[in-house]
N, C-alpha and C positions, 0 to 999 in steps of 0.2 A: 477787711475785704472791700469796704466802701472805696478806699483810695484806689485800689487796683481796678475796681469796676468803673469808676469815674474816668480814669485815664483811658481805659478801653473804649468807653462810649464816646469820649471827645475825639478819639482817633477815627472811630467809625462814622461819625457825623460828617467827616470830610473825605471819606473814602470813595471808591468808585461808584457805589450805589447812588450817592448824592451828586458827585461831580458830573457823572455822565448824563444826568437828567435835570440838573438845576434850572436850565432855561425853561424846560417844559413845566416844571413844578411851579416856578414863579408865575408863568403866564396864566395858569389855570387855577391853581389852588392857593396861591400865595403862601405855600408851605415854607418857602425858603426863609421868610421873615420869622416864622415860628421856630424854625430850626436854629436860626441865629440867636434868638432870645434864649432858647434852651441852652445852647452852648455857652452863652454869656453867664447865665445863672450857674452852670456847672463849674465854670472857671472861678467864679467868686467863692463857691463852696470848696473847690479843690484847695484853695489857699489855707483853709483851716482844718483840713481832714487829718493831717498828721497829729495835731493836738487832740482832735475829737476822738480818734481811735485810741489814744492813750487814756483819755478820760472815761471812755465807755467801760473800762474794767471796773471802776468803782461807782460810776454814776449811771443809774438805770435810765434816767431821763435822756442822757446823751445816747445811750444804746438804742432807745426807742426812736430818737430822731434819725440815727444812722440806718435803722431798719426801714423807716419810711423812705429815706433817700435811696436805699438799695432797691426797694420795690419799684419806685418810679424809674430808676435807671435800668433795671431788668426789663421793664415794660417797653422802654424806649429802644433798648437793644433789639427786642423782638420786632418792633415796628420797622426799624431800619432794615432788619434782616428780611422781613416780609417784602419790603420794597425791592431789595436786591434779588430776592427769589423770583419775583415777577420778571425781572430783567433776564435772569438766567433761563427762565422758562422760554422766553421768546428767542433767546440765543440758541437754545437746544433745538427748537423747532426750525430755526433758520439753517442750522448745520445739517439737520436731518433731511431737509428738503433739497440740499445741494450736496449730494454724495461725492461729487468729484472735486469739491472744494474743501479745504481744511476748515475754513471758517466762512460764515456768511455774515456780513456786517448787519447788526440789528438796526432796523429802520423805525423811527418813531414818527408817526403822522401827527402834525400839530396844526389843526385848523385854527381859525382866528379866535374862536371862543371855546375851544375844547381840546383837551390833550388825551390821546388814547394810544393804545398799542395795536391799533388796527381793528379793535372790536369795542363796542359800547360797554360791554360788561367789564372790560379792563379799566375803562375810565371810571366806572362806578366803584370798582375795587380800590383804585388809587385815591378816589375821593374819600373813601372810608379811612385809608391810611392817613391822609392829610388831617382828617378830623381827629383821629387819635393823637396825632402829634400836638394839635392845639390843646386838647384836654390834658395831656401829660405836662405840657408847658405850664398850664395853670396850677397843677399840683406842685410842680417844682418851684414855681414862684413863691408859693406859700411856705415850702420847706426852707427856701433860701432866706426868707424874711425871718424865720425863727432862729437862725444861727446867731444873731446878735444877742439873744437871750442867754446864751451860754458863755459869752465873753471868751471865745476861743482866741488863742494866739495865732496870728498868721505866720506862715513860714514861706520862704521862697520856694518856688516850684523847681525841683531838681530835674533837669533834662539829662537823661542818660544817653550818651552818645556811644556809638560803636558797641552796642550791647552784645553784638554777635562775636566779639573778640573772645578767643579761647583764654581761659584762666592760665596764668603761669603755673606750671607744675611745681609741687613742693616736695621736699625731701624730709618732711617732718618724721622724726622717729617716734612711733606710737608706743612710748614706754609706759603708757597707762595700763598696758597689759601686764606689767611686772611691778611698777612702782607701788610700794606700800602693801603689797600682797604676798610677800615672801613667806611669812609665817603661815598664812592661810593656805598658800600653794603647797608647802611642805606637808602640812597637816592633811590636806586632801589627798595628796599622792600616797602618803602613808596608809590612809584608810582604804584607798583603792587597791594598793598592791600588797597589803599585809595578808598573810595566810591565816592569821589568828582571828577568831570570831567567837561569839558567845556560844555556849553549849547548845547544840541542836540547830544552830543557824548555819545554813549553807550560803545564804544570800544576805547582804547588808543593804539597807536603805540609808543613803547619806544625803540629808537635805542641806543646801546652801541657802541661808536666810539673810535677807537684807532689804532695805528700802529701795525703791526704784532709782536707777541711775548709779548704783553703787559698784557695778561691775561683776555681778553674780554670773551672768552668762559668759562674760570674758574669762573668768576664772575656770568655769566648767570647760570652755573651749581649750584653754591652755592644757588642762589635764587630759582632755579627750584626745588631743593631738600629740601628747607626750610620747616619745619613742618607747619608753619602758612600758607605758600603758598599752600601746599598740602591740607590743610583744606579749604582754601578760594575758590579755584577753583575746580569745579566738574570734570573737565577733563583737563589734561596737555598733550601737544603733542610737541615733539622735532623733528625738521626737519633739516638735514644737507643740505644746499643749494649749497654753493661753486659756481664755475664758470664752465660752463655757467648757467644762470638762466633759468631752464627748467620748464615752467609753468605746463605742464602735469605731470611731475615727482613729482613736489612739491605738486600739488593737490592730486595726488594718495597717497603720503606719509601722508598727512593730513587726508584723508579718512580712511586709515589703522589705523592711530593713534586714531581715534574715536571708533575703534572696529568694523568698517564695512569693507566689502570686496571691494577693489578697482576694478573698471571695467577694462577689457582688452583693451578697446578702446584707441586709440592714438589721437582721435579727441578732441580738448580742450573743446569745448562747451558741449560735452557729459560727460566728466569727471567733469566739473564744476557743471553740474546739480546734479551729485551724491554728490559732495562736499557740495553743498547748502543744500541738504536733510540731510547730516550728521551733519551739524552745526546748530542744532535747540535747542532752549530753554535753554540749559545748559550754565554755566559760564565757558568759555574756557581760558586757557593760551596756546598760540601757540608761540614756539620759532623758529625763522628762523636764524640758525647759519651760519655765514660766507657768507653774501650777498655781491656781487661785482658789479652787474649791476647798472648803473645809468640811464638806459633807462626807461623813465616814461611809455612808452607803454607796456613794459614787466610787470611792476607792475600793471598797469590798466587791462591788459589781465587776470591776476590771479584773480582779483575781490575779494581778500580775505577780505580786510577791509570793502568793501561794503556789502558783505554777512554777516559778523559778526555784522555789525551795525544793519542789519535788522532781523537776525535770532537768534543771541546769546543773552544770558541774560546780563543785564547791569553789568558792572564791568569786562567784558572780556578784555583780553590784548593780544597784539602782541609784542613780545620781539625780537629785531633784533640785531645781532652782525655784525659789518662791519669795514673795515679799512678806508672807505671813508665817509667823511662828506656829500658828494654829494648824497649818498644813503638816508640819513636822510632828505635831502632837497627834493629829488624825492618823498619820502613818505609823505611829508608835516608834518614832525614830529620833526622839529628843537626845538620846545618849550619843548619837553619831552626828549631831547637828554641827554645822560650821556657820558661825555668825559673822557676817561681813560688816565691819564697822566703818565709820567715816575715816577719811584720810587725815593724818596728823597735819598740823600747820606747815611743818617743814616739808613733808612729802607733797602736800598740796601745791606749795609754791614751786617745788622742783618740777612737778608736772606742768604747771602753768608756764614756767620759764622755758621749758623744752619746746613749747609751741610758740608762745608770744615773742620770745627773743631768738627764734631760729634765724640765723644769718644776720643778726643785729645785736650780738652780745654786748657790744660797747654801750648800747642804750641802757642796759641793765644797771650800770654804774653811774648813769648820767641823769638820775632823777626818776626815770621810768620804773626802776625796781622798787622804790619806796611806795609809789602809787599802786604798783602791781601787787605788793604784799597786802595792802588794804582791800583791794578788789578781791583777792583770793580769800580773805577773811569772810567776806560776804557770801562766798560760795559754800561755806559751812562744810567743807570736806567732801563734797559730792563730786565724784570724778567726771560725770557727764557735764555738769555745770562748769567745772574748771576747764574742761576741754573746749566747750563752746566759747567761753570767754577768752581763752587763750587764742583761739582762731580769730575772734573778733578784734582783739587788741593788736594782733600781729599786723593787721591792715591799717591801724591808726598810727600815724608817724609823728605827731606832735604831743608835747606835754599837755597842752590844752584839751586835746581830744581825749586823752586818758583821764584827765580830771573831770571832764563832763560825764564820762561813764561812771566814775566813782560817786559823783554827786547826783546821779539820776534819782528821781522820785520813785522809780519803779521798785527800788530796794525796800521802800516803806509801804508798798501797797498791801493793805490787809486783805483785800478781796482775792488776791492771788494766794490761795491757801497752801498750795504745794511750793515749798521753797525753791525747788529746782526750776519751777516755771519762770522765776524772776530773771535769772541770767539768760534763759531762753528768750524771754520777751525782749531783752536788750539786743540780742543777736537778731531777733525777728524784725524789730523796728529799723534796723540798719539795712535791711534788704531792699533792693529796688522793688517798686510796686509789681512789676511783671514777675519777679521771683516769688513775691509774697503770695500772689493769687495761685500760682502753680503749686506752691508748698501746701496751701490750705486745701487744695483739691485732693491731696493724698489722704485726707481724713475719710474719704469715701471707701477706702480699702480696709479689709480686716487687719487686725494686728498680726504681725509675723508674715505679712504678705510679701512675696518676692517680686519686686518690680522688674519688668523688662524695660530697659532704657528706651528703646525705639517705640515700643508700645505706649509707654507713658507720654512720650512727646506727641504721639498721634492723639492721645486723649486730651492733652492740653490744647492742641490745635482744634479739636472738636468743640471745645468750649470758647474758642476765639481768645484764649489767654495770651497767645504769642502774637500780639497785635501789631504786625507789620504787613505791608501790602503784598509783597512777593512771597510765594510759597517757599522758595529756597531760603529766603531770609528767615522765615518762621522756623524752618528746620535748624538753621544755624543758631537762632535764638534759643530754641529748645535745648540744643547742646550746651549752650552757655548756662542756662538755668540749671540743668542737671548737674553740671560740673560745679556750679556755685553751691548747690545744696550738699554736695559731697564734701567740698572744701570747708563748709561751715558746720560740718558734723551733724546736719539734719538727716542725711542718709549715711548708712554704714554697711559693713559687710559687702563691699563692692567686689564683685567677682566677674572674671571673663569666662565664658563658657562656649564651647564649640557646639554649634547646632548640628545635630546628626543629619538633617536633611541635605544640607549642602556644604557643611563644614565652615560656614561663616562664623564670625566671632560676634557673640551677643553679650552685652553687659547687664548684669543683674545687681540689685542691691536691696536692702531692707531699711526699715525705719525703726529706731529704738522705741520700745513700748512707751517710755516717758514722752518722747517727741510726739508719738501718736496721741497720747492723752492730751498733750499740750495743743495739738491741732484741733482736737475735738472741743477743748475748752474755748478756743478762739472762734470756732465754727459751729457752736452748739445750736444755733437757730437754723442753719442752712443744711447741715448734714445729719442724716439719721440712719442708723443701722437696725434693721428688724430681724429678729431671729425667730424662725418658724419651725423650730426643731421638733416640738411636741406635735403628735398626730392631730390633736384637737385644737391646735393653734388656728385662730381665725382672725378676721379683720381687726387691726389695731388702729387706735386713734393716732393720726399723724397731723402735726401742725401744718397749717396752710402755708407757712413760711419756709418749709423744707424745700430745698432746690435739688439736693442730691440724696437719693435713697439707695441703700444697699440691702438686698434681701438675701438672708442666709438660711440654709437648711430646709428650703421648701421641698416637701416630699413628692415622690412620683405620683402622677395622675392628678396633681392639684393644679387648678387653673390660677392665673394671676389674681383674679378677682377675689379669691379666698383670703388674700392677705392685705391688699391695699384698698382703701376707700377712694374710688376715682374722683369724687367730689373734692377731696382735700389734696389731690395730687396734680391739680391743673398747672401748678407752677414748676413742676419737676423739670430739671434740665439733664439729670442723669438718673437712669435706672439700671442697676447692675445686680446680677445674681451671683452668689458664691456658694459652692457646695450644695447646689440645688438640683432637683430633677423634675421640674415642672413639665407637664405634657402639652399644655396649650396656653395661648395668650387670648384673653377674652376680647371680643369686639368692643364691649362697653368700656373695659379698662383702657384699651389702647386709644379709643376715641377721645378720651379725656386728657391724654398726655401730649397735648399739642405743642408744648414748649420744649420737648426733649431734644437735646443735642447728641446725647450719648445713650445708646441702648445695648447693653451687654447681656445676652441670653445664652452665653456659651456653656457647653457641658450640661445641658438639660436633656429632656426627652421629648422635645417639641416635634410634633408631626406635621403641623401646618400653621402658617401665619395668616391672619385675616387680611383681606383687601384694604381694610381701614388703615393699615400701616402706611399707606401712601399719603395719608393726611398729615403725617409728621414732617411738615415741610422744612423745619429747622434742623432735622437730623443730619449729623455729620459722620457719626461713627456707629456702625451696626456690626456686632459680633455674634454670629450664629454658629461658630465653630463647635465641633464635637456634638452636634445634634444628629446622631446617626440614623434617626427615623425620618428626618426631613427629606421629602422627595421633590418638592417644587417650591418656588417662591411666587408670591402673588404678582400679577401684572402691574399692580399699582406701584410696585417698587420703582418703576421708571419715573414716578412723580417726585422722587427725592433728589431734586436738582442740586441741593447743597451737600449731598453725601460725598465724603472724602475717603472713607475706609469701609470696605465690605469684606468681612472675614468669614469664609466658608470652609476653612480647613477641617478635614476629617468629617465632612458631611458625606459619608460614603454611599448614601442612597440617593443623593441629589442627582436628578436626571438632566435638568436643563435650567437655564436662566431665562427670565422674561425677554421677549423679543425687543422690548423697548429699553433694554439696559443701556443702549447707546445714548439715551437722554441724560445720563448721569455725567454731565460734562465737567463736573468738579471732582470726579473720582480720581484719586491718586493711587490707592492700594486695593487691588482685588486679589485676595488670597484663595486659591483653589487647590491647594496641595491635598493629595489623597482623597479627592472626590472621584472615586473609581467609576461611578456610573455616568459621569458627565462626558457625553460623547462629543459635544461641540459647544462652542460659545456663540452667542448671537453676533451677527455680522456688524451690528452697530457699534460694537466695542472698538472697531477700527477708527471710529470718530473721536474716541476719548484721548485727545492729544496730550492731556496732562497726566496720563497714567504712568506711574513709576514702577509699580509692582504688579506683575502678572506671572506669578511663579510657575504655574502650570497652564499651558495653553493647548487644549485639544483642537486639532484642525482636521475636519472630515470632508474630503473632496467628493464623497458620495452623498452628501447631505442636501444637494441641490444648490442652484446658483444663488438663491436669496436667503436660505435658512441659516447656514452656519458660516462662521468666520473662515476665510480662506487665507492662504499664506500671504497673498498680496495685500490683504487688509492690515497686516502688521507694519506696512511701509510708513505710516504716519505716526507710529508710536515710538518716536526717537528719544523720549524721556525715560524709557524703561531702564531699570538699573538693578544691580544685584543678580538675582537668579531668573533665568527664563528657560523653561523646559517645553519644547514644542513636540506634541504627540501627533504625528502625521499619519492619518488613516485614509483609506479609500484608494481609488485608482489614480496613480500619479501620472498617467499619460497626459501629455499636453499641459503639464503644470509647471514646467521649467520657467516659463515667463512669469507665472504667479510667484514662484520662489524668488526670482530676480527682484520683483517689486517689493518683497519683504524688506529689502535694504538693511539686512542685519549688519553690514559693515558700517552703517551710520549710527548704530546703537552703542555709543562709545562708553556708556556707563555700566554696561553689562560686565560682570566678573565671571559668571558661570553660565554656560550654555549647554543644554541637553537637546539633542536631535534624535528622536525616537521614531524610526521608520517602521511601520507595521507591515507584515508580509504582503507583497503583491506579486503578480506573475511577470510584470514588466520591469526587469532588472535594469534595462538601459535608462529608464526614467529615473531610477535611483541615482545614477551617475550625474544626469543633468540637473536634477533637483538639488543634490548635495553640493554640486559645483556652484550653483547659484546662491546657496545659503552661506556665503562667505561671511564670517564674523569680522569684527574690527581686530586689528593686529595686537592690541594690548590685552586681549582676553586671557584670563588666568586659568580657567578650568573648563574642560570640554569633555562631553560624553556623546558618543555616536553609537546607537544601538540599531540593529536590524538592517544594516547596509548590505545591498546585494551586488554592488559593483565589483569589478575585477581589479581596480586600482584605486588608491586613495585620492581624495580631492586634491587638486594642485595647490590649494592655499594652506594645507595643513602645516607644511614645514616652514611657512612664512610667519607662523604665530610665535614670534621670538620671545614673548613674555609668558608663554604657557607654562604653568606650574604643575598641573595635574591633567592627565589624559586617560580616558577609558574607552576602549574599542571593544564592543560586545556584539557577538553574533554577526560577524562579517562572513557570510557563507559563500561569497564569490571570489575572495582574494586568495591567491596561492602564495603570496609573499608578504612579509611585513613591511610597512613603510619605513623609510630611513629616519627613524625617530632619534637616532643618536645625534642628529644635527641640532636638535632643539636645545638652546644653550641654558635654559633655566628650568627644564623639566625635572621635577622632584619625585613625582609619583606616576607610575605607569601600570595600567591594568589591561590585560589582553585576554579575551574570553570568547570561545565559540568560533574560532577561525578553523573550521573543519577541513578546509582544502590545503592548509599549510602542511607541507611534509618536511621542509628544511628551512632552518633559520641560519642566515650567514651574514656576510659583510654588509649586505644591503640593509639589514636592520640597524647595524651600527652607524650607517651613513658613511662608511669608509670607501674610498676610491683607491684604485691601484697606484695612482701617482703620488699619494700622500707620503711625505717623509717624516712628518711629525703631526700629532693631533691629540686632542682630548675629546673623547666620544662619551656622550651622556655625562657631561661634566658635573651636573648637580643632582643626578638621580640618587634618591635615598631608598625608595621602596619600589620593588618590581614584583609583579604577580602575573602568572600565566594559569589559565584554567580551561578545561573542556576543549582541548585540542587533540581529538582522537586519532588523527592521522599523522601527527608530528613524530618524526623518527630521528632526525639528526639536528644537532645544534652546533654548527660549525662557527669558528671564529678565531681571531688572532689570540695569541697567548697573552698579550698585554705587555706593557713596558717596552722591551726591545725585541723585535722579530728577527728572524734569521737574515732578513734582507737589510737589517740595520736601522729600520724605521723606528722612531720613538713614538709609541702608541700608548696612551693612557686611557683605560676604559673603566667607566663607572667608579671614579676615585672616591665618591661619597656614599656608595651603597652600604646600607646597614641592615636591610631586611629583604629576603628573597623567598617567595612562595610559589609553589607549583602544584597544581591539583588536576587529577583526572587527565593525565597525558600518558596513557598506558603503553604507547609504542616508543616513547622517547628512550634512546639508548645511552645518551651521555649528556653531561653538562660541559660547557666550554671551559677551557683551561684558564681563561682570564678571570673567572669568578674567584679563583684562589688568590689572585693578586689584588682583589678588592678588600676593603675593610669590613665586609659583611660579617655580622655577628649573630644573625638569626636566619636559619633556613628552615622552612616548613615544607614537607613533601607528603602529599596525600594521594593514594591510588596511583602510584607510579612504580616503575621497576626499582627494586632495591639497589640494583647495580649502578644507578646513575650517580650515587655518592660513593666515591672511592675511599679506601681506608686511609689515604694520606691527607685527608682534609685537615686543615689547621685545627689544633686542639682548642684554641680560644674561640672557635665558632660553635654556637649553640645549634645543633642539628636535631630536629624532631622528624621522625618518620612514622607514619601511621597508615594503616590499611595498605601496607606495601605489597606489591605484586612479586611473588617469589620468582627467582631466576636461578635454577639449580646449577647453572654453569659458572656462576660467580660465587666465590666464597663469602660467607657472612662477615660483616664488619661490626665493630662495636657500635651500638646504637641504643637509643632510648625509644622503645616502641610503646605508644600510648593507645589504650583501648577506647578512650573517650575522645569525642570530637573537639570538645571545648578545652583545648590545652592552652595554658597561658592566656586565659580568656580576656584578661584586662587589656592586653596589647594585641590580641589576634581575633577581634570580634568578627572580622571579615570571613573567618572560616565557616561560620554558621549562617552566613548571609543568604537570604532568599533572593535569587537572581532577578526574577521578573517583578516580584512584589515591591522591592525597594527601588527598582529602576535606576535612579541616579545616585543612590547612596553608595553604590559599590566603588565609585571612583576614589573615595578617600577613606583610608583605613582608620 
C-alpha cells in the first residue's frame, strides 16, 4: 500500500491546490521550501519501495518502517486536502455571490507581509497548515534516514503512460470449469438426479469439500445450470452463506428464492415458520455455498433438512460447498460427500497453457513450455493459482521474464502460510501502483459482496486513488483498473444486468474468497471488519492504525457509539455499514471522524443526521440510500465542499435538501430516485456545473422565485449524462422562456429523458413548455407523461436516434403522432390518450404520394393501454396495396400488447404480415382477434369482453394476470408509481 500511497502524494503535491497558490505560500509562510524537501524525501524513498513491500512479508522491522511511512503520508495527504478545501470554499462563495455568472474567479489578497483569503482568520488557518507541513517534513526526514539500515535494492521508477487505454479483449476459453473435474461432475449429477435414497430419506444433503481455490463453487454452478438439473427440480435456490452462519439471513434468502416475500422479523422462529410454509410439495434444489461453521447447534437451529424431509417432494436435495470436512460431519452427510482434489500435473499444465499460450502457441515449443511446466509445479494443482499465473505469463513476452518469475524468492517465503497466496503475490506485485491500491480497497467489503462497477469506481475516486487531475480522466482510469482486475482474475463472475429503473446496463462482479483473504492478509493493519450480530455486542477495541472500517449486523435502534470507540477512529477514511439497521449517528462519534472520505450508511433506519457531519471536510462519498425514515438533511451539509457523490435513492420520506446545497461545487452525482416526498430541489443546484448525475429532478413553479429549482436553472448543467427525469409541477403559465433556458438540446450526454407534466388548467402552456424542452437529436429513450396539448411537439420526429418512446396520459390529442418515421424506434408504449377514436395512416407516417416505404422499420415491441374511446384502427394491409405501392410495416415486430381498449373493433390487416410471435390482449373485445390469425403466433386473451355477434375462436383464456411473467412483467406494472419504468419492458 505504501508504494501506491507515495505515488498519490507526490502527484498531489504538485496539483492545483499547490500550483494555484505557490506564490502566496512562498511569500508568507515559506511553505514551498518545506513541500519541496518533503517531495525530495518521498522520491528517495519511492526508489526502494518495491523491495521494501516484498521484504515486509517476512521482516517485521520493515513492516513497522512502512507503517510509519504510511502514517506520515496519510497526514500529509490530509494537510494538502485541507489546503485545497479552503480554496474550494472561497470559490463556492464567489460562485454563490454571482448568480448570473457560471464562475467567479477566486481573488487572493496578498499584502506585503501577509497572505490571506480576505479575512484574518483565513491567514491564521493557513499558517496552521504551513506549520503542519514543516512538522511532517521533520518526521519524514527521520524515516528517510532509516531506509539505509535495511539495505533495500533500488529499482527504476516505472512511469505508466496512457493508463486510461482500454485493455485488449481476450477470447480465453475458461476450461477451468471442466478440466480435471469430469469424474466429480458425473458423480455430483448422479447424486442430484438419482431417485434412489436411503430408507426413510426424502432429501439428501450433498457436501462438496475442498481447500480454497479448488473450484468447489464452480462445480456447484456447473451442476446448478445443467439442463437436466433444471428439468428435474421444480425450484432451484442459491444462497451465499459464508461466515458467520446467520440462520435468520439464510432462512430469508431461501424464502425469497421460492418467490415469496421474506418477513421483516429478526426472530428466528417467526422466519422459520414462513420458510416452512414456502417449502411445500415441490421438488427443491437448495445450494448453500461456502459454509464455514461446524457448530451443530447452528445447523439444527436452521431446521432446513428437517423441514425439507417433511414438506418437500421426494428427490429434493441440499448441495453444500465448504472448505471443512467437519461441516459434512456436522450435517451427517459424510456418506454423500464429494472431495475435490488438486489437479494432476498434466491437467494443471493443460489449464495453464490454455491461458498463457492463447494466441501464441508457437512459444510453447520455443522454450517457454519448459519453464511453464516448472512454474505450474509450484502452483501445486490449485486451479485459482494456475489461472492467475497463466494470465500473468500471457503478458510476458521474453524467456528472461518467464525465468524471473520461476526464480522469484516469493515461492520460498515461509511467512506466506497459504500456498495459493504465493502465485497471487506474484500477480499482485506486477500490477501498476494505481491498480494495487484500488484492489486493496476491496478488502473493506464483506465476502461474496456483489460489486457494482460504476459504484466501485466512485468509491475509488472518493479515496483519491485514481490520481489524475481531470475528472473525466479519473473515470477512464477507473475503467482501466476494473478491466485489469477482471483480466488478472482478481475479479470473477462478471455479469451485465439491466437496471429496472431506466434499462441501462450495469456491470457486476465478485471477488473469490481466497482473493478476499489475500487482500486482508496484505491489508491487515488498515482494514477491519466488525460484526455486531449479537444483541449484547458493544464497543470493540480497534487499532488506531485502521483506516477503513466495515460494520456488519448492527441492530435496529442502536447508535453508532455503541460499537466504535471514537478515540481510536480518528484516522478512519472509510466507514461503511452492511446488513445493519442503526437508527442514529451520534454527535460524539461523528465529531471524531474528521478524516473520513467515504461514509456509507445505506439501508439503515436513520431518522436524523447531526449538524456535526458538516465538519467532515474531506468527505467525498456519502450514501444515505434506503433510509426510509430520514426526513431532512442538516444545513451543515453545504460545508462539504469536496463531496462528489450524494446518494439519496429510496429515502421516500425526505422532504427537502438544504438550501446551501449549491455550495457543493465538486458534486458529480446526486441520486434522488424514488424520493417521493421531495417536492423541489434548492435553486443553488443550478450552480453545480460539474454535476453529471441528477436522475430525478422535481421542479415546482409554485415554490416561489427563490426557494426551488426552476427549469431555467438547468441551463448551466451541460455535463448531465445518463438519465434525467424532470417532474414539472405548479402553474406553467409564463414559463415557456424558463423552459427555453433549460437548454436541453445542449445536454448531449443524456441517453434517457423523462418529462412528467403534472396537471394544470392551462393546457396552452403545456404546448409552449414542451416545445421549448427540445432534447438533443441523439437521445435514445424518451418518456412524456401528462401532456395536455392537442399536437405533439415539432421536434419529436426529428429524434432520429430514438430507440424507446413512451407517451402517457396525453389527454388533449385526438390523433397519434407520425411515429412510423422514426428509423430506429424499437419499443413504443402509448397509454391514456382518451380522445383518440381512430388510428390510421397518420400514425404510420404514410403519405398518399408514397410509392414504396418501410414504416416502423426497427419496431420490436408495441403496446397500447387505457384508450377508452378508441374504436377503429385503420391501416394499409402491408406489402403490396391495391394501388401497387410497396409498403412494409413493422417488419421486425415480435410482441404486441393491448389493454383496456374496450371499444376497439378491429386490428389492422398489416399485423398479420409482421413476424409478431406474441400477442397479449386484456379487457378488450374478443372479436378483435379473428380465427385466421397465423398458427405460429402465441395469442393470450384474458378478461375478454364478450361480443355475442361474433363466433368464438380457439384461444387460451387465462384467469391470472401474471401470464408468462418472466417476459411480460409490464402487465402488472403500476402506472404512476413507476413513472418512467413503463417505457421498457
